[in-house]
VOGU-3710 file (C-alpha; in Angstrom, 3 decimals, decimal comma):
1> mrvrrlllal> -9,760/21,004/-59,182  -13,335/22,078/-58,428  -12,487/22,673/-54,750  -10,192/25,522/-55,704  -12,561/26,914/-58,329  -15,550/26,779/-55,997  -13,518/28,432/-53,256  -12,400/31,068/-55,713  -16,017/31,719/-56,682  -16,974/32,177/-53,029
11> lllpvatlal> -14,136/34,578/-52,425  -14,827/36,639/-55,521  -17,766/38,473/-54,006  -18,955/41,407/-56,107  -18,128/44,784/-54,608  -17,047/48,205/-55,710  -13,537/48,903/-56,931  -11,052/49,741/-54,213  -8,743/52,158/-55,970  -5,642/52,755/-53,902
21> glsdrtafdn> -4,654/56,196/-52,698  -1,830/57,385/-50,487  -3,670/58,141/-47,257  -7,125/56,739/-47,920  -8,884/54,030/-49,846  -11,803/54,602/-52,146  -15,047/52,726/-51,644  -16,811/54,478/-54,526  -15,640/56,906/-57,167  -17,481/55,935/-60,382
31> slsyrsfyys> -19,785/53,329/-61,865  -19,079/51,581/-65,173  -22,809/51,318/-65,767  -24,412/54,454/-67,171  -27,725/53,638/-65,497  -27,202/52,308/-61,996  -24,613/51,128/-59,495  -24,481/47,347/-59,671  -22,931/46,861/-56,240  -25,966/48,165/-54,371
41> dvlfvspsel> -28,930/46,535/-52,686  -32,133/48,528/-52,300  -35,525/48,103/-50,632  -38,418/50,340/-49,732  -41,806/50,015/-48,085  -44,767/52,092/-49,258  -45,977/54,731/-48,781  -42,352/55,923/-48,789  -40,873/56,392/-52,248  -37,363/55,742/-53,542
51> elvdgkvptd> -36,048/56,115/-57,079  -34,609/52,882/-58,495  -33,116/51,815/-61,806  -33,094/48,064/-62,415  -33,577/47,628/-58,686  -30,331/49,487/-57,998  -29,174/52,962/-56,955  -29,235/55,246/-60,016  -26,087/56,951/-61,252  -25,999/60,555/-62,448
61> ethyvsppns> -23,733/62,054/-65,116  -24,627/65,707/-64,541  -23,405/65,999/-60,956  -20,064/64,636/-59,758  -16,788/65,407/-58,020  -14,823/62,774/-59,932  -16,153/62,390/-63,479  -18,108/60,888/-65,079  -20,820/60,096/-62,510  -22,073/59,977/-58,938
71> lrlkwqsqtg> -24,813/58,160/-57,010  -28,278/59,747/-57,021  -30,567/59,323/-54,016  -34,110/60,553/-54,612  -36,660/59,774/-51,936  -39,775/60,776/-50,060  -40,108/59,461/-46,501  -43,695/58,882/-45,375  -45,216/57,772/-42,092  -45,322/53,994/-41,881
81> gdwlislkvk> -42,962/53,533/-44,803  -39,258/52,798/-45,019  -36,362/52,631/-47,476  -32,681/51,812/-47,476  -29,769/51,408/-49,863  -26,736/49,265/-49,089  -23,437/49,794/-50,927  -21,048/46,837/-51,038  -17,639/48,380/-50,626  -15,341/45,624/-49,345
91> arygtadfsg> -15,393/41,890/-49,569  -13,567/41,335/-52,794  -10,942/38,678/-52,938  -7,424/40,063/-53,167  -8,005/43,569/-51,825  -6,131/45,245/-49,028  -7,766/46,524/-45,853  -8,983/50,054/-45,353  -7,004/52,359/-43,101  -7,880/55,615/-41,387
101> gslffwcyse> -10,196/56,914/-38,711  -13,073/58,410/-40,691  -15,514/57,834/-43,495  -15,557/60,701/-46,013  -17,854/61,447/-48,924  -18,906/64,384/-51,041  -22,584/65,291/-50,990  -24,704/67,678/-53,059  -28,351/68,445/-52,323  -30,968/69,981/-54,599
111> tdlspnaspl> -32,483/71,734/-51,550  -31,256/72,632/-48,083  -31,161/69,416/-46,080  -31,682/69,844/-42,337  -30,520/67,362/-39,692  -34,109/66,193/-39,140  -34,570/65,600/-42,876  -31,245/63,783/-43,197  -31,254/60,037/-43,852  -29,415/57,790/-41,424
121> iylkdvndeg> -26,240/55,824/-42,092  -24,700/52,753/-40,518  -21,772/50,456/-41,361  -20,976/46,733/-41,341  -17,680/44,882/-41,664  -16,876/41,592/-43,412  -17,937/39,654/-40,295  -21,348/41,368/-40,356  -20,554/43,354/-37,221  -22,229/46,753/-37,407
131> tpsirligsl> -22,476/50,223/-35,944  -25,472/52,167/-34,695  -27,190/54,553/-37,112  -26,283/58,225/-37,168  -27,283/61,123/-39,405  -25,839/61,038/-42,899  -24,740/64,678/-42,645  -23,047/64,064/-39,306  -22,555/67,181/-37,199  -23,344/69,652/-40,007
141> eklpahtwir> -26,028/72,211/-39,166  -27,436/71,614/-42,624  -26,427/70,521/-46,092  -26,768/73,698/-48,169  -28,444/73,503/-51,559  -26,438/73,372/-54,802  -23,044/73,037/-53,095  -20,689/70,081/-52,954  -19,785/69,515/-49,287  -17,277/66,940/-48,071
151> vklpfdsfvg> -18,853/65,153/-45,121  -16,594/63,640/-42,465  -17,940/60,879/-40,224  -15,318/59,693/-37,701  -15,842/56,033/-36,907  -16,011/56,970/-33,247  -19,024/59,169/-34,014  -21,171/56,136/-34,846  -22,803/56,197/-31,416  -26,345/55,115/-30,706
161> pvretrapqf> -28,784/56,877/-28,368  -28,265/54,252/-25,665  -24,614/53,274/-26,033  -21,859/55,784/-25,459  -19,413/54,132/-27,843  -19,658/52,382/-31,164  -19,984/48,591/-31,297  -16,579/47,282/-30,141  -16,752/44,309/-32,513  -17,011/46,470/-35,645
171> dphrlariti> -13,701/46,677/-37,536  -13,575/49,758/-39,787  -10,438/48,444/-41,487  -12,563/45,651/-42,907  -15,528/47,768/-43,909  -17,902/45,786/-46,140  -21,178/47,718/-46,410  -22,404/51,266/-46,100  -26,154/51,451/-45,576  -28,203/54,634/-45,889
181> rqglddgkah> -31,760/54,407/-44,632  -34,870/56,476/-44,079  -34,745/59,015/-41,263  -37,708/61,043/-40,053  -40,896/60,899/-42,094  -41,032/64,546/-43,224  -43,116/63,722/-46,312  -40,989/65,941/-48,575  -39,209/65,051/-51,821  -35,411/65,136/-51,586
191> tiyideitvg> -32,593/64,540/-54,050  -28,931/64,309/-53,131  -25,829/63,128/-55,003  -22,987/61,242/-53,340  -19,481/60,839/-54,745  -15,941/59,938/-53,693  -16,691/57,719/-50,698  -13,341/57,119/-48,993  -11,840/55,911/-45,737  -8,856/57,803/-44,370
201> devadnrkvp> -7,675/60,695/-42,263  -7,562/64,456/-42,671  -4,907/65,818/-45,002  -2,355/67,861/-43,089  -1,871/70,618/-45,702  -5,070/71,778/-47,395  -3,309/74,517/-49,355  -0,889/72,451/-51,387  -1,453/72,335/-55,161  0,097/69,442/-57,134
211> tapsglvakg> 2,313/69,707/-60,193  0,678/69,602/-63,610  1,360/66,384/-65,566  3,761/66,538/-68,508  4,655/64,417/-71,511  1,051/63,695/-72,484  0,863/61,464/-75,577  -2,305/60,389/-77,370  -2,559/57,478/-79,817  -5,679/56,811/-81,837
221> yerhidltwi> -7,034/53,326/-82,498  -10,246/52,309/-84,268  -12,734/53,412/-81,620  -10,633/54,620/-78,692  -7,734/56,858/-77,709  -4,824/55,663/-75,567  -3,377/58,404/-73,346  -0,056/58,161/-71,506  1,961/60,701/-69,561  4,965/61,085/-67,293
231> pvsnadlryy> 3,943/60,230/-63,719  3,778/63,167/-61,312  6,168/62,763/-58,408  3,961/64,424/-55,765  3,713/62,066/-52,816  0,161/63,105/-51,917  -1,486/62,629/-55,307  -5,073/61,312/-55,244  -5,727/60,857/-58,976  -5,381/62,361/-62,431
241> kiyrsfdgnt> -8,356/64,060/-64,077  -8,839/63,669/-67,831  -10,293/66,478/-69,980  -11,463/66,140/-73,579  -12,504/68,547/-76,296  -13,811/67,945/-79,818  -13,052/71,465/-81,060  -9,830/72,319/-79,214  -11,574/75,076/-77,266  -14,286/73,721/-74,987
251> yapigiqras> -12,971/71,093/-72,573  -14,987/68,906/-70,216  -13,810/66,364/-67,632  -14,523/62,785/-68,739  -12,839/60,573/-66,159  -10,115/59,996/-63,612  -7,159/57,663/-63,276  -5,698/56,534/-59,978  -2,371/58,003/-58,978  -0,379/54,802/-59,475
261> tnryedflge> -1,281/54,593/-63,176  -0,195/56,912/-65,984  -2,446/55,544/-68,719  -6,079/56,174/-69,646  -8,357/54,781/-72,363  -11,026/57,074/-73,816  -13,593/55,192/-75,882  -15,092/57,463/-78,551  -17,086/54,746/-80,308  -16,361/55,757/-83,905
271> sgkdsfykis> -13,553/55,990/-86,425  -12,330/59,202/-88,031  -13,055/61,261/-84,904  -10,713/64,100/-83,901  -10,250/64,739/-80,204  -8,098/66,961/-78,002  -6,916/66,208/-74,471  -5,474/67,846/-71,387  -5,036/66,314/-67,940  -4,507/67,564/-64,404
281> svamnynesp> -3,287/66,196/-61,086  -5,595/66,158/-58,060  -4,055/66,097/-54,592  -5,350/64,228/-51,561  -6,890/67,528/-50,442  -8,745/67,704/-53,793  -6,792/70,736/-54,939  -6,230/70,514/-58,682  -3,157/71,405/-60,686  -3,163/73,528/-63,836
291> lsaevktttr> -3,944/71,581/-66,991  -1,210/69,930/-69,035  -0,280/70,894/-72,562  -2,818/69,929/-75,207  -2,537/66,907/-77,485  -4,648/65,992/-80,502  -5,266/62,687/-82,242  -7,790/60,867/-84,433  -9,389/57,435/-84,408  -8,961/55,432/-87,605
301> tmsddelltm> -10,297/52,355/-89,336  -8,277/49,237/-88,518  -7,937/45,881/-90,272  -8,685/42,589/-88,527  -4,956/41,989/-88,176  -4,469/45,386/-86,557  -7,331/44,706/-84,160  -5,659/41,477/-83,047  -2,393/43,306/-82,385  -4,242/46,061/-80,517
311> vqeacfryyw> -5,915/43,553/-78,191  -2,699/41,590/-77,645  -0,727/44,691/-76,757  -3,343/45,980/-74,332  -3,753/42,636/-72,521  0,043/42,237/-72,453  0,302/45,432/-70,398  -1,224/43,584/-67,439  2,041/41,638/-67,145  4,299/44,512/-68,115
321> egahpvagma> 2,969/47,688/-66,536  0,904/45,882/-63,912  3,583/43,442/-62,724  4,973/43,487/-59,203  7,934/45,899/-59,110  10,182/43,541/-57,122  9,150/40,118/-58,410  8,367/41,157/-61,974  5,505/38,663/-61,818  1,750/38,866/-62,285
331> ieilpgdenl> -0,629/40,129/-59,620  -3,706/37,942/-59,100  -6,251/40,724/-59,670  -5,900/44,411/-60,559  -6,973/46,584/-58,864  -6,417/44,391/-55,832  -3,765/43,391/-53,326  -0,685/44,676/-55,133  1,645/42,223/-53,370  -0,373/39,073/-54,078
341> vavgasghgi> 1,728/37,442/-56,809  -0,026/34,582/-58,613  2,307/31,766/-59,650  0,138/30,216/-62,362  -0,876/33,565/-63,827  2,802/34,456/-63,936  3,494/31,392/-66,057  0,848/32,588/-68,475  2,354/36,059/-68,272  5,837/34,835/-69,165
351> mallvgverg> 4,449/33,477/-72,419  2,706/36,813/-73,006  6,101/38,468/-72,444  7,571/36,423/-75,294  4,760/37,615/-77,543  5,413/41,173/-76,398  9,046/40,962/-77,464  8,254/39,260/-80,766  5,535/41,787/-81,619  7,705/44,748/-80,671
361> fitreqgver> 5,613/45,906/-77,728  8,895/45,940/-75,796  12,492/45,440/-76,869  14,332/42,164/-76,468  16,602/43,896/-73,945  13,576/44,864/-71,874  12,274/41,309/-72,060  15,635/39,928/-70,934  15,754/42,348/-68,017  12,274/41,330/-66,895
371> mlkitrflsk> 13,032/37,609/-67,219  16,159/38,054/-65,121  14,084/39,730/-62,429  11,506/36,923/-62,518  13,949/34,014/-62,506  16,139/35,525/-59,803  13,065/36,095/-57,655  11,825/32,548/-58,206  15,197/31,022/-57,377  14,927/32,483/-53,865
381> adrfhgafph> 11,164/32,090/-53,339  9,467/29,474/-51,175  9,223/26,010/-52,706  7,987/22,679/-51,388  9,749/19,696/-52,912  10,413/21,985/-55,843  6,815/23,123/-56,281  5,756/26,699/-55,712  2,675/27,726/-53,729  -0,372/29,254/-55,364
391> fldgrtgeli> 0,557/32,745/-54,129  3,781/34,472/-53,209  4,400/37,779/-51,475  5,947/39,867/-54,233  8,147/41,695/-51,749  9,711/38,685/-50,054  8,994/35,540/-52,078  7,308/33,997/-49,055  4,162/31,888/-49,316  0,758/33,511/-48,844
401> arfgkyddgg> -1,848/30,943/-47,758  -4,718/32,862/-49,339  -7,120/29,900/-49,406  -6,758/28,974/-45,745  -4,380/27,146/-43,417  -4,141/24,013/-45,582  -3,010/26,104/-48,547  0,421/26,503/-46,949  2,579/24,426/-49,269  3,142/23,435/-52,873
411> dlvetsflmq> 0,485/23,838/-55,546  1,391/21,484/-58,381  -1,101/22,901/-60,872  0,036/26,496/-60,497  3,623/25,252/-60,649  2,850/23,466/-63,916  1,429/26,626/-65,459  4,591/28,427/-64,372  6,874/25,714/-65,751  5,040/25,712/-69,076
421> gllaarqyft> 5,856/29,407/-69,402  9,425/29,060/-68,193  10,189/26,231/-70,609  8,869/28,312/-73,510  11,080/31,203/-72,356  14,097/28,883/-72,128  13,722/28,201/-75,844  13,288/31,880/-76,707  16,161/33,495/-74,832  18,947/31,463/-76,454
431> rntaaeqeiq> 21,450/34,094/-77,505  25,042/33,780/-76,377  24,941/36,628/-73,865  25,570/36,439/-70,153  22,012/37,531/-69,376  20,254/35,060/-71,659  22,537/32,227/-70,598  21,683/33,009/-66,967  17,971/32,884/-67,800  18,385/29,474/-69,424
441> ktitslwrav> 20,475/28,134/-66,568  18,078/29,312/-63,852  15,012/27,974/-65,668  16,679/24,595/-66,098  17,531/24,535/-62,399  13,948/25,380/-61,391  12,557/22,784/-63,813  14,853/20,011/-62,626  14,090/20,788/-58,961  10,352/20,013/-59,155
451> ewdwyrsdps> 9,767/16,651/-57,469  6,800/15,534/-59,528  7,013/12,017/-58,155  6,635/13,344/-54,588  3,167/14,646/-55,502  1,945/11,076/-56,091  1,456/10,883/-52,316  2,868/7,324/-52,359  4,780/5,314/-54,973  1,795/3,090/-55,744
461> snfmywhwsp> -0,678/5,897/-56,374  -2,397/6,126/-59,739  -2,935/9,874/-59,343  -0,993/13,083/-58,960  -2,209/15,350/-56,156  -2,814/19,075/-56,277  -1,403/20,178/-52,911  1,175/19,198/-50,348  1,825/21,037/-47,084  4,847/20,639/-44,774
471> dhgfylnhpl> 2,437/20,958/-41,835  -0,591/19,057/-43,148  0,833/16,745/-45,797  -1,695/15,664/-48,417  -4,596/16,593/-46,152  -6,599/18,216/-48,974  -6,392/14,865/-50,788  -7,250/16,413/-54,154  -6,377/14,061/-57,037  -5,750/15,423/-60,509
481> igwnetmivy> -8,294/13,790/-62,801  -9,313/15,066/-66,246  -11,069/16,487/-68,219  -10,085/19,893/-66,891  -7,144/22,318/-66,997  -4,614/19,929/-65,403  -3,443/17,893/-68,414  -0,203/19,909/-68,450  0,667/18,545/-64,980  0,842/14,968/-66,264
491> llaiaspthp> 2,699/15,949/-69,432  5,392/17,794/-67,498  5,615/15,168/-64,766  6,204/12,446/-67,370  8,706/14,707/-69,189  10,734/15,557/-66,058  14,434/14,696/-66,476  14,954/14,295/-62,723  11,718/13,311/-60,953  9,447/11,708/-63,570
501> ipaamyysgw> 6,318/9,697/-63,017  5,459/6,602/-65,111  3,812/7,408/-68,430  1,081/4,924/-67,522  -0,202/7,446/-64,961  -1,518/9,549/-67,828  -4,138/6,846/-68,341  -4,597/5,764/-64,719  -4,697/9,336/-63,365  -5,560/12,031/-65,877
511> agqsqravqy> -7,752/9,787/-68,067  -8,487/7,288/-65,287  -11,459/4,933/-65,491  -11,391/3,729/-61,882  -14,287/4,123/-59,505  -12,521/6,985/-57,758  -11,961/8,797/-61,057  -15,599/8,363/-62,041  -16,808/9,554/-58,632  -14,535/12,581/-58,853
521> rhwwsrttqg> -16,085/13,578/-62,163  -19,563/13,051/-60,699  -18,650/15,279/-57,777  -17,785/18,383/-59,732  -19,803/17,925/-62,946  -22,934/16,280/-61,495  -23,490/14,333/-64,698  -22,731/10,871/-65,994  -21,976/12,290/-69,443  -18,217/11,946/-69,870
531> dhyvngntyy> -17,719/10,509/-66,406  -15,367/7,846/-67,832  -13,296/10,558/-69,549  -14,674/9,615/-72,968  -17,918/11,389/-73,807  -19,092/10,574/-77,336  -22,354/12,538/-77,173  -23,502/15,192/-79,624  -24,526/18,691/-78,526  -26,077/21,150/-80,969
541> gikldvgegn> -25,014/18,763/-83,727  -21,365/18,781/-82,588  -19,742/15,596/-81,312  -17,682/15,761/-78,125  -15,029/13,056/-77,770  -13,763/13,950/-74,283  -15,192/16,091/-71,513  -17,915/16,101/-68,880  -21,344/17,293/-69,849  -21,360/19,499/-72,904
551> gaelffthys> -17,735/20,569/-72,568  -17,496/22,588/-69,368  -15,462/25,738/-68,922  -13,478/27,046/-71,859  -10,354/27,694/-69,831  -9,960/23,904/-69,846  -9,162/24,271/-73,546  -6,654/27,075/-72,926  -4,427/26,692/-69,860  -2,789/23,371/-70,733
561> flgfdprdkk> -2,529/24,355/-74,389  -0,841/27,735/-74,152  2,469/25,967/-74,716  1,503/22,389/-75,496  0,536/22,254/-79,188  -2,405/19,831/-79,579  -2,502/19,966/-83,374  -1,957/16,941/-85,598  -1,683/14,402/-82,791  -3,929/12,223/-80,677
571> dayanyfkns> -3,754/9,915/-77,697  -5,948/6,866/-77,213  -9,042/9,039/-76,892  -8,919/12,243/-78,898  -7,169/14,821/-80,978  -7,244/17,655/-78,440  -7,144/20,443/-80,971  -10,307/19,071/-82,579  -11,798/18,306/-79,175  -11,109/21,844/-77,922
581> rnialishay> -12,496/23,302/-81,131  -15,693/21,332/-80,636  -15,999/22,484/-77,028  -15,665/26,092/-78,209  -18,198/25,523/-80,997  -20,626/23,976/-78,498  -20,192/27,013/-76,257  -20,863/29,271/-79,231  -23,957/27,277/-80,206  -25,166/27,361/-76,603
591> aianpgkyvg> -25,017/31,170/-76,613  -27,094/31,268/-79,792  -29,648/28,853/-78,322  -29,596/30,858/-75,062  -31,819/28,578/-72,976  -31,583/31,006/-70,058  -32,901/33,873/-72,219  -30,131/36,198/-71,072  -29,701/39,610/-72,636  -26,837/39,869/-75,100
601> ygddswgrsa> -26,112/36,217/-75,825  -25,710/35,359/-79,498  -23,483/34,692/-82,475  -21,087/37,503/-81,574  -21,419/37,381/-77,773  -20,474/34,056/-76,270  -18,015/32,354/-73,949  -18,548/30,731/-70,562  -15,492/30,327/-68,394  -14,187/30,869/-64,889
611> ginagggray> -14,033/34,518/-63,939  -15,326/37,086/-61,538  -19,115/36,837/-61,174  -19,201/33,975/-63,706  -20,917/31,733/-61,186  -19,531/28,616/-62,838  -18,379/28,383/-66,406  -20,061/25,156/-67,455  -22,504/25,618/-70,295  -25,310/23,772/-68,579
621> prddngtitc> -28,136/26,199/-67,799  -27,838/25,474/-64,081  -24,385/27,074/-63,992  -25,216/29,998/-66,253  -25,976/33,350/-64,623  -25,815/35,459/-67,772  -22,139/36,401/-67,479  -19,797/36,370/-70,463  -16,079/36,040/-69,622  -14,084/37,782/-72,340
631> taalasfpyt> -11,130/35,392/-72,304  -13,413/32,450/-73,123  -14,053/33,442/-76,742  -10,874/35,456/-77,306  -8,436/32,770/-76,124  -10,261/30,306/-78,398  -8,950/31,985/-81,559  -6,912/28,948/-82,688  -10,031/26,790/-82,505  -12,743/29,190/-83,692
641> pvesmkalkh> -11,135/32,114/-85,553  -14,352/33,252/-87,258  -16,534/33,081/-84,147  -13,819/34,582/-81,943  -13,314/37,534/-84,306  -17,047/38,225/-84,213  -16,856/38,299/-80,423  -13,789/40,564/-80,444  -15,494/43,102/-82,695  -18,684/43,038/-80,614
651> fyrdlggrlw> -16,839/43,351/-77,318  -14,799/46,238/-78,677  -17,096/48,114/-81,060  -20,402/47,709/-79,257  -19,410/47,359/-75,593  -15,984/48,978/-75,511  -17,133/52,097/-73,678  -17,599/50,007/-70,556  -15,578/46,892/-71,352  -12,283/48,287/-72,665
661> giygfrdgfn> -9,635/49,581/-70,265  -5,907/50,027/-69,743  -5,264/46,255/-69,819  -7,581/45,510/-72,717  -10,932/43,847/-72,103  -12,099/43,698/-68,519  -12,803/40,290/-67,064  -16,444/39,967/-68,001  -19,924/41,437/-68,259  -23,569/40,594/-67,734
671> lsedwfedvy> -25,997/42,635/-69,836  -29,014/41,143/-68,064  -27,785/42,783/-64,875  -26,133/45,801/-66,540  -22,873/44,641/-64,936  -19,370/45,230/-66,236  -16,431/43,983/-64,206  -14,065/46,762/-63,219  -11,042/44,539/-62,592  -8,761/42,239/-64,570
681> mglnqapivv> -7,586/38,725/-63,619  -4,020/37,565/-64,143  -5,178/34,100/-65,187  -7,426/35,498/-67,913  -5,551/38,284/-69,715  -2,491/36,285/-70,868  -4,392/33,440/-72,554  -5,865/36,077/-74,867  -2,364/37,269/-75,819  -0,845/33,816/-76,141
691> mmenhrsglv> -3,627/31,974/-77,920  -4,110/34,829/-80,375  -0,413/34,507/-81,167  -0,638/30,752/-81,530  -3,465/31,373/-84,001  -1,417/33,967/-85,883  2,083/32,469/-85,886  2,201/29,440/-83,586  5,056/31,164/-81,718  4,540/29,843/-78,191
701> wklfmsnsei> 3,532/26,376/-79,392  6,760/26,148/-81,403  8,871/27,303/-78,472  7,423/24,986/-75,848  7,355/21,953/-78,133  11,010/22,487/-79,062  12,126/21,551/-75,545  14,006/18,283/-75,840  12,037/16,648/-73,024  8,577/17,069/-74,548
711> kpaldrigfq> 8,431/14,790/-77,598  9,879/11,747/-75,795  7,247/12,216/-73,099  4,471/12,309/-75,676  5,922/9,201/-77,294  5,926/7,386/-73,947  2,293/8,348/-73,407  1,437/6,995/-76,841  0,507/10,091/-78,811  0,268/9,314/-82,523
721> pdl> 0,161/11,538/-85,633  -3,335/12,656/-86,607  -3,077/14,951/-89,600
//
């Protein structure tokens, strides 16, 4: 289990958002931080001077091409000194490669900038292969003052004074860093602004003006406005530009939205606020359309119940509007590789779909249509003894070995997350229609085809194993041993009507006490506390029955319990509703204690779990880097409704300007580093939707538990009532 999570953490390197365009890809357009650009590294040597904010490149909200901000470079180059800034623009897990022959960016200078006064620029790719340095302004005779100029630097122009060609090893399609450094030591103060850094080619028609958007609709919530519109059909659209007015007369641009998305969230930060909106379309050549018709709306006070529905609906959109158009399934990360379908996240997303239908976010007919698309896709996708891989290509259903050559087969954990969702859907779509009967039939076929017993490795094994490859077998040799997110694997394997494992494996494998099980827990937790499955220690005055250390990552208390209802029952060791509640309460108490002294931790800001930049979700100080993962507290609603509601209100009311987006709360934030994640993870949005619903109505718990195979399996394991 930790192998995959550690690998995931290594792959999730922090870089700038790669928003997709038609003929180029964007390395920088805006920063979520109002102060500085997090994905920058900076150094300088006196007597040279360089403006920094929190050790990063400052952002500027008064000069920009794409609102609301740009990068500000303010320096003075002196003899004997030096400075450089390095922008991380590609290394993120799940993103597609750049394409095109040139680096473009817009530049604005406070004074005329001559070639001799220009800084230098060089590039590096993901393999750390680099180019020589050239002038930032390229072949321009000068950068004129007070004028935005689009600079073009062909990759072939990165030629050093000795070499006649650029470094042959450098791959511009895998650009990772853009570094700007001190040029000649002219001793003068300079300030320039840089925006819209892209990789691409020249646009063929610079005269074309796009069509103005139509159908703009604005809906007011407590602190933000949701804008939607009819997508513009122009093939060469770069983005939409959003304009806002508070009086209906004076409009100012406030942001952009990439061309593939026709939704925008404007966070006003207060209730009872009137606002007016218009939007435009911006072509690849940066020509702008006329503005759309005006719309007006008002924010309003919302009850706690309305806030829950608001968050559920927004997070649900990840799996509805953000799903793969062919597969209908969840993408691993958005923005990211838009064909990288995540099997486990899709299982979570199916359960979110059920909530979406029940809450009226979509109609039942729409839900049926989407489930038909998903089940038909899955019935033809790659499987390995019935188990799906971790990732599928959404276009073809073929395996994507994203984690390396040994990741080229079945992933039993991701398959279990998927099956949990499918079995809940089988109990929801039960009407006597051809479509719903097909959904039931296909799900039953997929469920019965999983060869759980195959993933024992051999018939005498006490453990289930995570992976099997047709080329490498059980080479990864990764046993499934709790406490972690894999309890659902054993429950489903024991419940299987066709390929079951013995119920005794729940105790020999998942809750195993053998030397191998103990060593496994030592390996990933690095503590003896809970290494025999049972814990029994008290943390912050809260007793923990099961779990390593002081409870570990909160997604352990979510993923296996999205469908499996842990209430009012216990096995030989614990009542897992109470145990999960205590883990969440320990996490909450840890945030209040805040041994790492991180900014922003407290009663209403808590939750350590796996996520981008989380570093490791365990509550021990050694794994804490100051990052809060939003799903941690919000998916804990059934366990900690009071504490989770405090977190929801803080995330939304106090941090929503940077944390709230088109799919609800972004993945996480770190106030100590002034960092707000600009992407969403498929594994993390749905648990918010589903567990909030289980708190409110128990919907998904009721559906999953109503499958005829589940109770007999729990009986065979030895679960007993615990009211």
